[in-house]
C-alpha positions, 0 to 999 in steps of 0.5 A: 477560520472554519473547520470546513476550510481546514479540511479543504486545505488539508486535501488540496495540500495533499494533492497539490492540485486544485481540480483533483481536490475539488473532485475528491471533495465533490465541490466546484473548483471555483468554490474551493479556490475561493475557500483557499484564498479566504483562508490565506487572507485570514492568515495573511500569508500564501500557503501555496506557490502558484506557477501557471496552472500548477500549485505547490505547498510552500514552507508557510503551507507545510508549517500550517499543515502540521498544525491542521493535521494535529487539530483535525486528528484530535477532533476525529479522535474525540468523535471516535472516543464518544462513538466508542463510549456511546456504542452507537456504531462500530464505524468504518475502516479505510484500508490501503492494500499495497501488498498481498492483495490475493490474501485480503479477500479471505481475511476480510470475509473471515473478519466480516463473518464475525463482525458484519456491522463493520464496513471497509473502504478499500484502496489500491493505488500507487504508494507515493500517494499514501500518507497516514492522514488518508487511511486507517491501516495499510498492508504493505511490504518492506520496500515502502517506509511509512515513517511516524507510524506503528508497523507490525510485521505479519509474515515473512515470505521467500520470493522464488524465481518462476521459470517455464517448464521448458526453460534451460534452468527448470531442471535445477532447484536453486540458482544465483540470481546473476545467472539470469541477468540476460533472460527476459523478465515478466514483471509487475508495473513500476510503483508496485510494491513487489517491483521495487523489491525485485528491482533491488535484488537485480541491482544487488546481483549486478544487472538491470532486468530486461523486462518485456512484459509489465502487468498490474495482474499477478494472474497475467504474470503467471499466464505469461510464464506458463505460455513460455514468454519469460521468467518472473519473481513469485512470492511464496505465500501471498501469491499462493505459489503455483501447482502448474506443471508448466511452471518451475519455482527456483530458490535463489541462493544469492542474494537472499530474496524475501519480503516482509508483509506488515500492518501499518497504522498512525501512532498519533490517531486514536484507534476506535473499537472497529480498528482495534478489532480489525488490527488483532484479527489481522495479526491472528490471521497471519499468525495462523497462516504462518503456522500452516506454512511451517507445517507444510 
C-alpha cells in the first residue's frame, strides 16, 4: 500500500466521481481507476459501489476513509511541525470563504502587509463540498454546521430588509417580516450562506419568499433594489450597508434577523506557524471591526 494510493483514494472518496477526481489530481482517468482497483485488490474488498458510470463510497470505503484521513493528517502534521522547527518556510494557507466575502480583501491585504511571505489559496464554492480535509480555515455564517471543527465566532451582524426609496414601507424605520410576504424579492442563489439563513427567516414568519431575481453578486442585488425591481435582505456589516438615497434599510422587529460570522478549522490537524498567525490576526481584525461598529 503506497502513500500516493491513499491520497488518490481520499480524493475519489470526497468527490465520488472518477473524472472530476482525475482532473483535480492532474492524472489520466484510466490511471486513477487502475490505482483504486489495485488498492481494492490489496484490501480484498470493494470500497465503492459502481452503478453505471457513477460510483458511491460504500460502508467498507467509509470505514477505510476514516483511517486514511487520520493517517494522512498525522503525516501532514509531522511535516508542518518539522517546517516550523526548521523555520524553512511559513507555508501556504487554504482559505474557504462562504460568508463576508466583501470584508476578506481588506483582511488579507492587512495580513499580507505584515506577513508578505505567507501565500493563500482562496476558495469560494457551494458549502456542500466543504469538508475539514479540504481547507485550513473556513469563514462562514451560522447557517452552516461544520462538525468536529473548532469554530470561533468573529462578529454578529443584524440583517436588514432593504427596500427601494419609492416603496410603500420606505417611510418606516422597522417592520415585521410577515408584512412583506407578498412582495417580490431579490436574493442570492440557493446554496449561498446568506440565502439559507434568510429563507429560514421567511419560513419562521410563515411564508416562502417570491424571488424574481437570483444572483451570485451582492452588488447586483443592491443595483436591482436601486432600480426598483424588488426588496432584499442586507447584512449590516459584511455588505457594508448602503449610503444610497435610493435604498432604505428597515429594522426587522420579528423574527430577530441576525447572523454570526465564524472562523472554522480542524481540531485534529496541527496548525503550522502561518495558520496560527492568521487565526490570531483574523480574530483581532474582527474585534477591531466590531469596536468600530459599536462606536457608530
